[in-house]
C-alpha positions as CSV (number, residue, x, y, z in Angstrom):
1,M,-276.3,-48.2,-23.9
2,A,-274.1,-50.8,-25.4
3,F,-272.4,-50.0,-28.5
4,A,-271.2,-52.4,-31.1
5,E,-269.6,-51.8,-34.4
6,S,-272.3,-52.0,-37.1
7,K,-271.5,-54.2,-40.2
8,L,-274.5,-52.5,-41.9
9,E,-273.2,-49.9,-44.3
10,S,-276.4,-47.9,-44.1
11,P,-279.7,-48.2,-42.3
12,C,-282.1,-50.2,-44.2
13,E,-285.9,-50.8,-43.5
14,E,-285.5,-53.9,-45.9
15,L,-284.8,-56.2,-43.2
16,G,-287.3,-59.1,-43.5
17,A,-288.4,-62.2,-41.7
18,E,-285.2,-63.9,-42.4
19,S,-283.2,-61.2,-40.7
20,N,-281.2,-62.5,-37.8
21,A,-281.5,-61.0,-34.2
22,E,-278.1,-59.6,-34.4
23,D,-278.9,-57.4,-37.6
24,L,-282.1,-56.3,-35.9
25,Y,-280.0,-55.2,-32.8
26,R,-277.6,-53.3,-35.0
27,M,-280.4,-51.4,-36.5
28,G,-281.6,-50.4,-33.1
29,L,-278.0,-49.1,-32.6
30,V,-278.1,-47.2,-35.8
31,Y,-281.1,-45.3,-34.8
32,S,-280.4,-44.9,-31.1
33,T,-277.0,-43.5,-31.7
34,G,-277.5,-41.7,-34.9
35,M,-275.1,-43.6,-36.9
36,G,-275.6,-42.0,-40.3
37,V,-279.2,-41.2,-39.6
38,A,-281.0,-38.8,-37.2
39,V,-281.5,-40.2,-33.8
40,D,-284.9,-41.7,-33.5
41,Y,-285.8,-43.6,-30.3
42,V,-289.1,-44.9,-31.6
43,T,-287.4,-46.6,-34.4
44,A,-284.6,-47.8,-32.2
45,H,-287.0,-49.2,-29.7
46,K,-288.8,-51.1,-32.5
47,W,-285.5,-52.7,-33.8
48,F,-284.4,-53.7,-30.2
49,N,-287.8,-55.1,-29.4
50,L,-287.7,-57.1,-32.5
51,A,-284.1,-58.4,-31.6
52,A,-285.2,-59.1,-28.2
53,L,-288.3,-61.2,-29.5
54,R,-285.7,-63.3,-31.3
55,G,-283.6,-63.8,-28.1
56,Y,-280.9,-61.3,-28.5
57,S,-280.3,-60.5,-24.7
58,E,-278.4,-57.4,-25.2
59,A,-281.5,-56.0,-27.0
60,K,-283.6,-56.5,-24.0
61,E,-281.1,-54.3,-21.9
62,S,-280.8,-51.7,-24.6
63,R,-284.7,-51.5,-25.0
64,K,-285.1,-51.1,-21.3
65,E,-282.4,-48.4,-21.2
66,L,-283.9,-46.5,-24.1
67,A,-287.4,-46.7,-22.8
68,G,-286.1,-44.5,-19.8
69,Y,-285.7,-41.6,-22.2
70,M,-289.1,-42.2,-23.9
71,S,-292.7,-41.1,-23.2
72,S,-295.4,-43.9,-22.8
73,D,-296.9,-42.7,-26.0
74,E,-293.6,-43.0,-27.9
75,I,-293.1,-46.6,-26.4
76,A,-296.6,-47.5,-27.7
77,L,-295.8,-46.2,-31.2
78,A,-292.6,-48.3,-31.1
79,Q,-294.4,-51.3,-30.1
80,K,-297.1,-50.9,-32.7
81,A,-294.4,-50.4,-35.3
82,A,-292.7,-53.7,-34.2
83,R,-296.1,-55.5,-34.5
84,E,-296.7,-54.0,-38.0
85,W,-293.1,-55.2,-39.0
86,L,-293.8,-58.7,-37.8
87,S,-297.1,-58.8,-39.7
88,L,-295.6,-57.6,-43.0
89,A,-292.3,-59.8,-42.6
90,N,-294.4,-63.0,-42.1
């Protein structure tokens, strides 16, 4: 999985509608690699999915790779969480 230095000092669920794709992608990295938090593939997939929806191509690859480690139920939970975030952020 691609790794990038995160400019986010700590994970934050406060990313809102104005958040750019790169910040959403970095949140995926935080949760997929456990940078300061427990590894959480469902949450990471959610953030990668949101970044991908905003056109961040690396997020599409990371989401695809991460999905290989997840069950279909976990992927469904991540997709549901992304939809919920979108409805709350807008």
